[in-house]
C-alpha positions as CSV (number, residue, x, y, z in Angstrom):
1,M,0.1,0.0,0.0
2,D,1.1,3.6,-0.7
3,R,3.1,4.5,2.4
4,R,2.3,8.2,1.9
5,V,-1.4,7.3,2.5
6,V,-0.7,4.8,5.2
7,E,1.2,7.2,7.3
8,R,-2.0,9.4,7.6
9,L,-4.1,6.3,8.5
10,R,-5.2,5.9,12.1
11,C,-6.3,2.8,14.0
12,P,-10.1,2.6,14.1
13,V,-9.9,1.0,17.6
14,C,-7.4,3.2,19.5
15,G,-6.4,6.1,17.1
16,E,-2.7,5.3,17.0
17,P,-0.8,5.5,13.7
18,L,-0.8,2.4,11.4
19,G,2.1,0.9,9.7
20,E,2.4,-1.9,7.1
21,V,3.8,-5.2,8.2
22,A,5.1,-8.0,6.2
23,A,2.3,-10.3,6.9
24,G,-0.1,-8.4,4.6
25,A,-1.7,-6.3,7.3
26,L,-1.7,-2.8,8.8
27,R,-0.9,-2.8,12.6
28,C,-0.8,0.0,15.3
29,P,1.7,0.2,18.2
30,R,-1.0,-1.6,20.3
31,R,-1.0,-4.5,18.0
32,H,-4.5,-4.0,16.6
33,S,-4.2,-5.6,13.1
34,F,-6.2,-5.1,9.9
35,D,-5.8,-7.4,7.0
36,I,-4.9,-6.2,3.4
37,A,-7.1,-8.3,1.0
38,R,-5.5,-9.8,-2.1
39,Q,-7.7,-7.5,-4.1
40,G,-5.8,-4.5,-2.8
41,Y,-8.0,-2.9,-0.1
42,V,-7.7,-2.9,3.7
43,N,-10.5,-3.5,6.1
44,L,-10.4,-0.7,8.7
45,L,-13.8,-1.5,10.3
46,A,-13.8,-1.6,14.0
47,G,-16.4,-4.3,14.6
48,R,-19.2,-5.2,12.2
49,A,-20.7,-2.7,9.8
50,P,-24.3,-1.8,10.3
51,H,-24.9,-2.6,6.7
52,G,-23.0,-4.3,3.9
53,G,-23.3,-1.4,1.4
54,D,-23.9,-1.9,-2.3
55,T,-24.2,-5.5,-3.4
56,T,-22.0,-7.1,-6.0
57,E,-24.8,-6.7,-8.5
58,M,-25.3,-3.0,-7.8
59,V,-21.5,-2.3,-8.0
60,A,-21.3,-4.1,-11.4
61,A,-24.2,-2.1,-12.7
62,R,-22.6,1.1,-11.5
63,S,-19.3,0.2,-13.1
64,D,-20.9,-0.6,-16.5
65,F,-22.9,2.6,-16.5
66,L,-20.0,4.9,-15.4
67,S,-17.7,3.2,-17.9
68,A,-19.9,4.3,-20.7
69,G,-19.3,7.8,-19.7
70,H,-22.8,8.7,-18.6
71,Y,-21.8,10.5,-15.4
72,D,-18.5,11.9,-16.8
73,L,-19.8,15.4,-16.3
74,I,-19.7,14.8,-12.6
75,S,-16.1,13.6,-12.8
76,A,-15.2,16.6,-14.9
77,A,-16.9,19.1,-12.5
78,L,-15.1,17.4,-9.5
79,A,-11.7,17.4,-11.4
80,D,-12.1,21.1,-12.3
81,A,-12.9,22.1,-8.7
82,G,-10.2,19.8,-7.3
83,T,-7.6,21.4,-9.5
84,R,-8.6,24.9,-8.5
85,V,-8.6,24.3,-4.7
86,T,-5.9,21.6,-4.1
87,E,-3.0,23.8,-4.7
88,E,-4.0,26.2,-1.8
89,A,-4.9,23.2,0.3
90,A,-1.6,21.4,-0.2
91,A,0.3,23.3,2.7
92,P,3.7,21.9,3.3
93,H,2.6,20.2,6.5
94,L,0.1,18.1,4.5
95,G,2.9,16.4,2.4
96,S,5.2,14.1,4.0
97,P,7.8,13.7,2.8
98,T,8.3,17.1,1.2
99,G,11.4,16.3,-0.8
100,A,12.1,17.2,-4.4
101,A,8.7,15.9,-5.4
102,G,7.0,18.3,-3.2
103,A,4.0,17.9,-1.0
104,Y,1.5,15.1,-1.5
105,P,-2.0,16.4,-1.0
106,L,-4.4,13.6,0.1
107,V,-7.7,13.4,-1.7
108,V,-10.3,11.3,0.2
109,D,-13.6,10.1,-1.3
110,A,-16.0,9.2,1.4
111,G,-18.4,6.8,-0.2
112,A,-16.2,6.3,-3.1
113,G,-18.0,3.4,-4.8
114,T,-15.9,2.2,-7.7
115,G,-13.5,5.0,-7.6
116,R,-14.1,6.5,-10.8
117,H,-14.7,10.1,-9.7
118,L,-11.5,10.0,-7.4
119,A,-9.6,8.6,-10.3
120,A,-10.5,11.6,-12.4
121,V,-9.4,14.0,-9.7
122,L,-6.1,12.3,-9.3
123,A,-5.6,12.4,-13.0
124,A,-6.1,16.2,-12.9
125,V,-3.9,16.7,-9.9
126,P,-0.7,14.7,-10.6
127,A,0.9,15.4,-7.2
128,A,-2.1,14.1,-5.2
129,I,-2.6,10.7,-3.6
130,G,-6.0,9.3,-3.1
131,L,-7.9,7.3,-0.4
132,A,-11.2,5.6,-1.3
133,L,-13.5,4.8,1.7
134,D,-16.6,2.7,1.4
135,V,-18.5,0.0,3.4
136,S,-19.0,-2.1,0.2
137,K,-16.2,-4.6,-0.4
138,P,-17.3,-5.3,-4.0
139,A,-17.0,-1.5,-4.7
140,L,-13.5,-1.3,-3.2
141,R,-12.3,-4.2,-5.2
142,R,-12.8,-2.0,-8.2
143,A,-11.7,1.3,-6.6
144,A,-8.4,-0.2,-5.7
145,R,-7.7,-0.8,-9.4
146,A,-9.2,2.5,-10.7
147,H,-6.0,4.5,-10.4
148,P,-2.4,3.7,-9.4
149,R,-2.5,6.4,-6.7
150,I,-5.6,5.1,-5.1
151,T,-5.5,3.3,-1.7
152,A,-8.8,1.6,-0.8
153,A,-10.1,1.0,2.7
154,V,-13.3,-0.5,4.1
155,A,-14.8,2.1,6.5
156,D,-18.2,3.2,7.9
157,T,-18.3,6.9,7.1
158,W,-21.0,7.3,9.8
159,Q,-18.3,6.5,12.3
160,R,-15.0,8.0,13.1
161,L,-12.8,8.1,10.0
162,P,-9.6,6.1,10.1
163,L,-7.5,9.3,9.4
164,A,-5.3,11.6,11.4
165,D,-6.6,15.1,12.3
166,A,-6.1,17.7,9.4
167,S,-4.5,15.1,7.2
168,T,-6.8,15.7,4.1
169,A,-6.4,18.3,1.5
170,L,-9.6,17.5,-0.5
171,L,-12.7,15.6,0.5
172,L,-15.1,14.2,-2.1
173,N,-18.8,13.2,-1.3
174,V,-20.8,12.1,-4.3
175,F,-24.4,10.8,-3.7
176,A,-23.1,9.5,-0.3
177,P,-23.8,10.1,3.4
178,R,-22.2,13.2,5.0
179,N,-20.6,13.1,8.4
180,G,-20.0,16.8,9.0
181,A,-18.1,16.4,12.3
182,E,-15.7,13.9,10.9
183,F,-15.2,15.6,7.6
184,H,-14.3,18.7,9.6
185,R,-11.8,16.9,11.8
186,V,-9.8,15.2,9.0
187,L,-9.8,18.3,6.7
188,A,-6.8,20.6,6.9
189,P,-7.8,24.3,7.7
190,T,-7.1,25.1,4.1
191,G,-8.9,21.9,2.9
192,R,-12.1,21.8,1.0
193,L,-15.1,19.5,0.9
194,L,-16.8,18.9,-2.5
195,V,-20.4,17.6,-2.2
196,V,-22.3,16.4,-5.2
197,T,-26.2,15.9,-4.7
198,P,-29.0,15.4,-7.2
199,V,-31.4,18.4,-7.9
200,V,-35.1,18.1,-8.3
201,D,-35.1,17.4,-12.0
202,H,-32.5,14.6,-11.9
203,L,-33.7,11.7,-14.0
204,T,-37.1,13.5,-13.9
205,E,-38.2,11.7,-17.2
206,L,-37.9,8.2,-15.5
207,V,-39.2,8.9,-12.0
208,D,-43.0,8.6,-12.6
209,T,-42.8,6.0,-15.4
210,L,-40.5,3.6,-13.5
211,G,-41.5,4.5,-10.0
212,L,-38.0,5.7,-8.8
213,L,-37.4,7.6,-5.7
214,R,-37.9,11.4,-6.1
215,V,-35.3,14.0,-5.1
216,D,-36.4,16.0,-2.1
217,P,-36.9,19.6,-3.3
218,A,-35.5,20.8,0.1
219,K,-32.2,18.6,-0.5
220,A,-30.0,21.6,-0.7
221,D,-31.3,23.0,2.5
222,R,-30.9,19.8,4.4
223,V,-27.4,19.4,3.2
224,A,-26.6,23.0,4.3
225,T,-28.2,22.4,7.6
226,G,-26.3,19.2,8.2
227,L,-22.9,20.7,7.4
228,G,-23.6,24.2,8.8
229,G,-22.1,23.8,12.2
230,H,-18.8,22.6,10.7
231,F,-18.6,24.2,7.2
232,V,-19.3,27.3,5.1
233,E,-20.3,27.0,1.6
234,E,-18.0,29.1,-0.7
235,S,-19.8,28.4,-3.9
236,H,-22.0,26.1,-5.9
237,T,-22.7,25.2,-9.5
238,E,-25.2,23.1,-11.2
239,H,-24.5,20.7,-14.0
240,R,-27.0,19.1,-16.5
241,Q,-26.8,16.8,-19.4
242,E,-29.3,14.9,-21.5
243,L,-28.5,11.2,-21.8
244,S,-29.6,9.0,-24.6
245,L,-29.9,5.5,-23.4
246,A,-30.7,2.1,-24.6
247,G,-33.1,-0.1,-22.7
248,P,-30.5,-2.1,-20.9
249,E,-28.7,1.0,-19.8
250,V,-31.9,2.3,-18.1
251,T,-32.1,-1.0,-16.3
252,T,-28.5,-0.5,-15.2
253,L,-29.2,3.0,-14.1
254,V,-32.0,1.9,-11.9
255,G,-30.0,-1.1,-10.5
256,M,-27.1,1.2,-9.5
257,G,-28.7,3.7,-7.2
258,P,-30.9,3.8,-4.2
259,S,-34.1,3.0,-6.1
260,A,-32.6,-0.5,-6.5
261,W,-33.6,-1.1,-2.9
262,H,-37.2,0.3,-3.4
263,T,-38.2,-0.7,-6.9
264,A,-40.1,-3.9,-7.2
265,P,-38.6,-6.0,-10.1
266,D,-42.0,-7.2,-11.2
267,G,-43.1,-5.2,-14.1
268,L,-40.0,-3.0,-14.3
269,A,-38.7,-4.7,-17.4
270,A,-42.1,-4.1,-19.0
271,R,-42.1,-0.5,-18.1
272,I,-38.7,0.1,-19.5
273,T,-39.5,-1.7,-22.8
274,A,-42.6,0.4,-23.1
275,L,-40.3,3.6,-23.0
276,G,-39.0,2.6,-26.4
277,E,-35.5,3.7,-27.5
278,P,-33.6,5.8,-27.2
279,V,-34.7,6.8,-23.7
280,R,-34.0,10.4,-22.8
281,A,-33.0,11.1,-19.2
282,T,-31.5,14.3,-17.7
283,V,-28.5,14.2,-15.3
284,A,-28.9,17.2,-13.0
285,V,-26.7,17.7,-10.0
286,R,-25.4,20.4,-7.6
287,L,-21.7,20.7,-6.7
288,G,-21.1,22.6,-3.5
289,V,-17.6,23.8,-2.4
290,Y,-17.3,24.1,1.3
291,R,-14.5,25.4,3.6
292,P,-14.2,24.2,7.2
293,R,-15.1,26.6,9.9
294,P,-12.2,27.6,12.2
295,R,-11.5,25.1,14.9
296,S,-12.3,26.2,18.4
């Protein structure tokens, strides 16, 4: 595993630094040990996760859909924002070592899924190193291979993150739970949080026909309230693109998101077939850039 990332990791049991040992595990000075899977990720859960995260089938659906480029506008928006804010965030104390290669700003994706968005940011910021956090092992198997500078770790982002205080230059949160207190703790004072959420017309053409979950019109307000005690929004942008999808791609789209847990499979195929081809669907998201409030 990348030692530049490992040195910023912390034991989820006691909070001590972690180091790699020859037996294929990370271990802290108090001898708490965490196995590195042969697929390239490390399990940093302290105890059992409350849920298993996305299933193998959901992850495969997401990988197929993203690989087709349908959500590349999100990756591009994150990469553009990451490029603009990372240079300021990469203060010398964030990069260790700070030799001829300079600082190594850490980019963390909390709820990284397959790692595609994190990989896009790393491609845009060559000096950066990345950490993909997710509770889904099937997702992390893919994230660990998404980019050579990604380290992947199983972690429950609702709990204490396995990272040192102020260790992170840039934190990504895309369609994932937001733990404002922990995001604030691990971000450097000059760091930034990038939050991507759907807006009300996201996939609106499919919602009624297929019975998908609706986006809460008050979503932006709820995000602001949840983060308000720890962050200040600096700016936000909205990004839209119309997709032209084949029927199987619509099936994949439903299968990769939260509607997969709530949409009855009976009749879904018939409703998708009834849409005809191509199926038009609007991707509509909001990207908020947040700076941490000063620590008390």
